[in-house]
C-alpha positions in Angstrom: 95.5 79.5 73.5 97.0 83.3 74.1 97.2 84.3 77.4 97.8 87.8 77.8 96.2 88.6 81.2 97.6 86.9 84.0 96.4 86.3 87.4 98.7 85.9 90.9 96.3 84.1 93.1 98.4 85.0 95.9 97.3 88.5 95.9 93.8 88.3 94.8 91.5 89.4 97.8 88.3 88.6 96.1 87.2 92.4 96.0 85.7 91.9 92.5 87.1 95.2 91.0 88.1 93.0 88.2 85.1 91.6 87.5 83.4 95.2 88.1 85.5 97.1 85.3 85.5 94.3 82.8 83.7 94.9 79.5 83.8 90.8 78.5 81.0 89.4 80.5 82.9 85.8 80.3 86.3 86.7 80.9 86.6 86.1 84.2 85.9 82.8 86.7 85.3 83.3 90.3 85.7 80.3 92.6 86.2 79.7 96.4 89.0 77.9 97.8 89.1 75.5 100.5 90.5 78.1 102.8 87.2 80.2 102.3 88.9 82.9 100.1 87.5 84.0 96.7 90.0 84.2 94.0 88.9 85.5 90.2 91.0 83.8 87.2 91.0 84.4 83.6 89.4 82.8 80.7 91.8 83.6 78.0 89.4 82.3 75.2 86.8 85.3 76.5 89.0 87.8 77.5 89.7 90.7 75.1 92.8 91.9 76.9 91.6 95.3 77.0 93.9 95.6 80.1 90.9 97.2 82.3 91.5 94.7 85.3 95.2 95.6 85.4 94.8 99.0 85.8 91.9 98.5 88.5 93.4 95.8 90.3 94.9 97.5 93.7 96.3 94.4 95.3 98.7 93.1 92.2 97.1 90.4 91.6 96.5 91.2 87.7 99.3 91.8 85.3 99.7 91.1 81.6 102.3 89.6 79.3 103.9 90.8 75.9 106.9 90.0 74.0 109.5 92.0 75.4 111.6 89.6 76.8 112.1 87.5 73.4 112.2 90.5 71.3 114.8 92.0 73.4 116.8 89.2 73.3 117.1 89.2 69.5 117.7 92.9 69.7 120.6 92.5 71.9 122.3 89.9 70.0 124.5 90.8 67.5 123.6 90.3 63.7 119.6 90.3 64.1 118.3 92.8 61.5 114.8 94.1 63.2 112.4 96.5 62.0 110.7 98.6 64.8 107.5 100.2 64.0 106.4 102.7 66.8 103.1 104.0 67.7 102.8 107.7 68.0 101.7 107.6 71.8 105.4 107.2 72.6 106.0 110.9 72.5 103.0 111.2 75.3 104.0 108.7 77.5 107.8 109.5 77.1 107.8 113.3 75.6 111.4 114.0 77.3 113.0 110.2 76.3 111.4 109.2 73.5 113.9 110.0 70.5 116.8 108.7 72.9 114.8 105.3 73.2 114.5 105.0 69.5 118.1 106.1 69.1 119.2 103.3 71.3 117.5 100.6 69.0 119.0 102.5 66.2 122.4 101.6 67.7 121.5 98.1 68.0 121.0 98.1 64.1 117.1 98.1 64.1 115.3 100.5 61.1 112.8 102.7 62.7 109.7 103.0 61.1 106.6 105.7 62.0 103.1 104.6 62.7 102.0 107.6 62.2 102.7 107.1 58.3 100.4 104.2 58.6 97.6 106.4 60.4 97.8 108.4 57.4 97.2 105.6 55.1 94.3 104.4 57.3 92.6 107.8 57.0 93.3 107.5 53.2 91.9 104.2 52.9 88.7 105.2 54.9 88.4 108.3 52.6 88.4 106.4 49.6 86.2 103.5 50.5 83.6 105.6 51.8 84.0 107.6 48.6 83.9 104.8 46.3 81.1 103.0 48.8 83.3 100.1 49.3 81.9 100.4 53.0 78.5 101.1 54.2 78.7 102.4 57.7 81.5 101.7 59.6 82.8 101.0 63.2 86.6 102.0 63.2 89.0 99.4 64.2 92.4 101.0 65.1 91.6 99.3 68.9 92.1 95.7 69.1 90.2 95.3 72.3 87.2 96.2 70.3 87.8 93.7 67.6 88.2 91.0 69.6 84.8 92.1 71.8 82.9 91.8 68.3 84.5 88.6 67.1 83.7 87.2 70.3 80.7 88.6 71.8 78.9 90.5 69.2 79.7 89.0 66.1 76.7 91.2 64.1 79.1 93.9 64.7 81.5 92.8 61.9 79.1 93.6 59.2 80.1 97.1 60.1 83.2 96.7 61.6 85.8 98.8 59.1 87.8 96.0 56.6 90.8 98.9 56.9 93.8 97.7 58.9 94.3 99.6 62.1 97.3 102.2 61.5 100.0 100.0 62.8 98.9 97.3 60.5 98.6 99.8 57.5 102.3 100.9 57.9 103.7 97.0 58.3 101.6 96.2 54.9 103.5 99.3 53.3 106.7 98.3 54.8 106.1 94.7 53.5 104.2 95.2 50.1 105.8 98.4 48.9 109.2 98.7 50.7 109.9 94.9 50.2 111.3 94.6 53.8 111.4 90.9 54.9 112.8 91.5 58.5 111.2 90.3 61.9 108.8 93.3 62.8 108.9 94.7 66.4 106.1 96.8 67.2 106.7 99.2 70.2 102.9 100.1 71.2 100.8 101.0 74.3 98.2 98.1 73.9 98.2 94.7 75.5 95.8 93.7 72.9 97.3 94.3 69.7 99.2 90.8 70.2 95.6 89.4 69.5 95.8 91.6 66.0 99.3 90.4 65.4 98.6 86.9 66.2 95.1 86.8 63.8 97.1 89.0 60.6 100.3 87.2 61.2 101.9 90.8 60.2 103.9 91.7 63.5 106.2 89.3 65.4 106.7 91.0 68.8 104.2 93.3 70.9 106.6 95.0 72.6 104.8 97.7 75.5 106.0 100.8 76.5 105.6 99.8 80.0 107.2 96.3 79.7 110.2 98.0 77.7 110.8 100.7 80.6 110.9 97.6 82.9 113.3 96.0 80.8 115.5 99.0 80.6 115.6 99.2 84.6 116.0 95.4 85.0 119.6 95.4 82.9 120.6 99.0 84.3 120.3 100.7 80.8 119.9 104.4 81.3 118.1 106.3 78.8 119.1 109.9 78.2 117.2 113.1 78.3 116.2 114.3 74.4 118.6 116.5 73.4 115.7 118.4 71.4 112.3 118.9 72.2 110.9 119.1 68.5 108.7 116.2 67.6 110.6 115.7 64.3 112.7 112.5 64.1 114.8 110.7 61.4 112.7 107.6 60.8 113.3 105.2 58.3 111.3 106.2 55.1 108.6 109.1 55.8 107.4 110.6 59.1 104.1 110.5 59.5 101.4 113.5 59.4 98.3 114.3 61.1 98.5 110.5 61.9 100.2 111.4 64.7 96.8 112.7 66.6 94.9 109.2 66.4 96.4 108.2 70.1 94.0 110.8 71.2 90.1 110.7 71.6 88.6 111.3 68.3 92.0 111.1 66.5 90.7 109.3 63.5 87.7 111.1 63.5 89.3 114.8 62.9 91.5 113.2 60.5 88.3 112.1 58.6 86.8 115.7 58.9 90.1 117.7 57.7 89.3 116.1 54.4 85.5 115.9 54.5 84.0 117.8 57.1 80.4 116.3 56.3 80.9 112.9 56.8 78.6 112.1 59.9 80.8 110.6 62.8 79.8 109.6 66.0 82.7 109.0 68.9 82.8 106.6 72.2 85.4 105.5 74.4 86.3 104.0 77.6 85.1 100.7 79.1 81.9 101.5 80.9 80.8 103.6 77.7 81.7 102.1 74.4 80.9 98.6 74.8 77.3 99.3 76.3 77.3 101.8 73.3 78.5 98.6 70.7 76.0 96.5 71.8 73.5 98.9 71.6 74.7 99.8 67.8 74.1 95.8 67.2 70.6 96.3 67.5 70.1 99.7 65.5 68.9 99.4 62.0 71.5 100.6 59.3 69.4 104.2 58.8 70.2 105.2 62.4 73.7 104.4 62.5 76.1 107.1 61.7 78.5 106.8 58.6 81.4 106.2 60.9 81.4 105.2 64.3 84.8 105.9 65.9 85.5 103.8 68.9 88.3 103.2 71.3 88.4 100.9 74.6 90.5 103.0 77.0 88.6 106.1 78.1 91.6 108.6 77.3 92.7 107.1 73.8 96.1 105.1 73.3 98.2 107.6 74.9 97.2 106.1 78.5 96.8 102.6 77.1 97.1 100.0 79.6 100.6 99.0 78.0 101.8 102.7 78.7 102.5 102.3 82.3 102.2 106.3 82.5 101.7 108.4 85.5 101.0 111.5 83.3 98.0 113.2 83.8 95.3 113.6 80.9 96.0 117.4 81.1 99.7 116.8 80.3 99.1 114.3 77.8 96.9 116.4 76.0 99.0 119.5 75.9 101.8 117.3 74.3 99.3 116.2 71.7 98.4 119.7 70.7 101.9 120.6 70.3 102.4 117.1 67.9 99.2 118.2 66.2 100.8 121.7 65.2 104.1 120.5 64.3 102.3 117.6 62.2 100.2 120.5 60.6 103.1 122.6 59.8 104.5 119.5 57.7 101.5 118.9 56.0 101.2 119.8 51.9 98.5 120.6 50.0 97.6 122.6 46.7 95.4 125.8 46.9 96.2 126.0 50.9 93.9 125.0 53.6 90.8 125.9 52.2 88.2 123.2 51.9 88.6 121.0 48.7 92.1 121.6 48.5 94.2 118.6 47.5 96.2 116.7 50.1 99.4 116.0 48.2 100.3 113.3 50.4 97.1 111.4 49.4 97.5 112.6 45.9 100.7 110.4 46.4 98.6 107.6 47.8 96.3 107.7 45.3 98.8 107.7 42.6 100.7 104.6 44.4 98.7 102.5 46.6 96.2 99.8 45.9 93.7 100.0 48.6 92.7 96.2 48.7 96.3 95.6 49.9 95.1 97.3 53.2 92.3 95.2 53.6 91.7 92.5 56.5 89.3 89.9 57.3 87.6 88.7 61.1 87.5 85.3 62.7 84.1 85.6 64.6 83.4 83.1 67.3 80.1 81.6 68.4 78.5 83.3 71.3 77.4 81.4 74.4 73.8 80.9 74.0 71.8 83.3 76.2 70.5 81.0 79.2 66.6 80.4 79.8 64.5 81.7 81.9 63.8 78.5 83.9 67.4 77.9 84.5 68.2 81.4 85.7 65.1 80.8 88.2 66.8 77.9 89.6 70.0 79.4 90.1 68.0 82.7 91.7 66.3 80.1 94.2 69.7 78.8 94.9 70.6 82.1 96.1 67.9 82.9 98.2 66.2 85.0 95.6 62.6 84.2 95.7 61.0 87.6 94.9 61.1 90.0 91.9 62.5 92.3 94.3 65.3 90.1 95.4 66.1 89.5 92.0 66.7 92.7 91.1 68.7 94.2 93.9 71.1 94.8 91.7 73.9 95.9 94.4 76.7 95.7 92.2 79.2 94.0 95.0 79.6 91.1 92.9 81.1 93.0 90.2 78.4 92.6 87.8 75.5 95.3 86.7 72.5 93.4 87.8 71.4 90.0 89.5 70.5 88.7 86.1 73.9 89.0 85.1 75.6 87.4 88.4 72.9 84.0 87.8 74.1 84.2 84.3 77.8 83.7 85.3 76.8 81.3 88.1 74.8 79.2 85.6 77.9 78.9 83.3 80.3 78.2 86.0 82.1 81.6 85.9 80.9 82.5 89.7 79.2 81.0 93.0 76.4 82.0 94.6 78.8 82.1 97.8 80.0 85.5 96.2 76.8 87.4 96.2 76.6 89.6 99.4 72.8 89.5 99.6 72.8 85.8 99.6 75.7 85.2 101.9 74.3 88.1 104.5 70.7 85.6 104.2 72.9 82.7 105.2 75.0 84.5 107.9 71.7 85.7 109.4 70.0 82.2 109.1 72.9 80.8 110.9 73.3 83.6 113.4 69.5 82.9 114.5 70.0 79.1 114.8 73.3 79.8 117.2 71.4 82.2 119.1 68.6 79.9 119.8 71.1 77.6 120.9 72.6 79.7 122.9 69.2 80.9 124.5 68.7 77.2 125.3 72.0 76.5 127.0 71.8 79.6 129.1 68.3 78.4 130.3 69.5 75.0 131.1 72.8 76.6 133.2 70.3 79.0 135.1 68.2 76.1 135.7 71.3 74.2 137.1 72.2 77.2 139.4 68.7 76.9 141.0 69.2 73.1 141.2 72.7 72.8 143.0 71.8 74.1 146.5 68.7 71.2 146.2 70.7 68.5 144.7 73.5 68.9 147.2 70.9 69.0 149.9 69.0 65.7 148.9 72.5 64.0 148.3 73.7 64.6 151.8 70.4 63.5 153.0 70.8 60.2 151.3 74.1 59.6 152.4 72.8 60.2 155.9 70.3 57.5 155.5 72.8 55.2 153.6 74.9 55.5 157.0 71.7 54.5 158.9 71.2 51.4 156.4 74.5 50.2 156.6 74.7 50.4 160.5 70.9 48.4 160.6 72.2 45.6 158.5 75.6 44.0 157.6 74.1 42.2 154.4 73.4 45.8 152.8 76.6 46.9 153.5 78.0 46.0 150.2 75.3 47.5 147.9 75.3 50.8 150.5 79.1 51.2 149.6 78.1 50.7 146.0 75.4 53.6 146.6 77.3 55.5 148.6 80.4 55.9 146.0 77.4 56.5 143.7 76.2 59.3 145.5 79.7 60.8 146.0 80.3 61.0 142.3 77.1 63.1 142.1 78.0 65.2 144.9 81.8 65.9 143.1 79.8 66.2 139.5 77.6 69.1 140.9 80.4 70.9 142.8 82.5 70.9 139.5 80.0 71.7 137.2 78.4 74.8 138.1 77.1 75.3 134.7 75.9 72.2 132.8 75.4 71.9 129.1 72.7 69.4 127.6 75.6 67.0 127.4 76.7 67.2 131.1 73.4 66.7 132.3 72.9 63.3 130.5 76.1 62.2 132.5 74.2 63.6 135.8 71.2 61.4 134.9 72.9 58.8 134.0 74.5 58.8 137.6 71.4 59.0 139.3 69.4 56.1 137.5 72.6 54.0 138.3 72.1 54.9 141.9 68.2 54.6 141.9 68.8 50.8 140.3 71.4 50.4 143.1 68.4 51.2 145.6 66.2 49.0 144.2 68.7 46.3 144.9 69.5 47.5 148.4 65.6 47.2 149.1 65.7 43.6 148.0 68.3 42.7 150.5 66.9 43.9 153.3 65.3 40.8 155.5 62.3 41.6 157.3 63.4 39.6 160.4 65.8 42.6 160.8 65.0 44.5 164.0 65.3 47.6 162.1 63.2 46.4 159.2 60.6 49.3 159.1 63.0 52.0 160.1 65.3 50.9 157.2 62.7 50.3 154.4 61.8 53.5 155.5 65.2 55.1 154.8 65.0 53.3 151.8 62.0 54.5 150.4 62.9 58.3 151.3 66.4 57.8 149.6 64.4 56.6 146.7 61.9 59.0 146.6 64.7 61.9 147.1 66.7 60.3 143.7 63.1 60.0 141.8 62.8 63.9 142.6 66.0 64.6 141.0 66.0 62.4 138.2 62.7 64.2 137.3 63.6 67.8 137.9 66.9 67.3 135.3 64.4 65.1 133.0 62.4 68.7 132.8 65.5 70.5 132.2 66.8 68.1 129.6 
């Protein structure tokens, strides 16, 4: 398993920005931790490594890994011969230092090759494949994230995905098959997903992204000087590419094809929120409705602002550099018969004479997509989420990161998310809990107010009981022991009422228990009074009065409870 996108859970705040921007529906797994936080991790088997989540995470919870440390260890060690093949986007990412960076590698004994030359081969191969009908309608595949998406989620697209290698691998194939170089190959690229392409084809050993290379230079205190010249020529090993240098910009491959054959029907698409839905749409089209070439890129502004560039340059600065690159590349292009339509490109004539198009073909590794869940299973999830009506099931607030409630329910069913992460569900639960708490608070408030009303009466009645108890104790010695017990119990009642101005349900239960015990003591007291006592009538009257008062208190508190 090749893990490219990594997560730092301690930085994740559960904002769902990664889910929202991710074009791969099964790449993210959101779980709720014991402390209540939501954390989203990555499923590497379903991730296409487009890097959009890294770009859009503002909390530092997402990053990616490449081969920089391993590769630079080899480059730094003496005696290792390494081939470095560099993507043309380096010119826009580091316009004033790209030559110095390549010179640094060259000073370590590396042979530097231009991917732009591989892009020229890629253009030639597509033109010849279309002309010779080796392909039908094709989706271009310089973008490794697009390839991974097709393999993982839309295997139907593989019927149209161009079998011609990407510019980088066209260049590598040329180096290996036609120049017979056998050294390990290090690719300087703007792309995280290129590692998947290299793993599948086995043609490149290391993917070193521009961003991680810059970080490596900084960590090792290596200062790269500014270029001494501002043109775009460089003394590459072998040939420098020509118009393949504009592949990193939007429509770069399209414009290369149109330069040779303006009649080719080409449609372009780029950016994660546009290209992947359109690829899904393309998969359902009949062949008659598909363009001859569908030129697609995952990154909105092309490879020049790839996830592995780390550039802070604006699109306007980058496009200005691209225009300068294009002007310089055109000045080096040689044709017979001028630049008019039908003029023969001398470089392509050389390719016709020396290259075999079959050497630049590749195959793909489709996987079995996860089945679409049945409606009954989704209904059960919706019920669990508290979404009972069609309106509730189509609320589609996007807070969870998915485009619809149905996508969220599907993710929950697949174990990729939790209903607690649905803001509507969470609000429903919160409102229900708040209602219960409000009802409980209202009941306790009523009890407390009633207890305040009863407080004066309770104290008055208890005082009366104590006065009568004193009279009883004077009237009969035999009842004195029980009188003391009752006296103590009633003192407890006074103390309890005095310290508990606001009683909750438990407090009222305690008070009732004290009073019931007092009532039982009165019953015992009444039984112990002898009829021969001279104060019998008076004592019995007092006892009955006390019992009545205690009964009144008990009855009142029972009503409150």
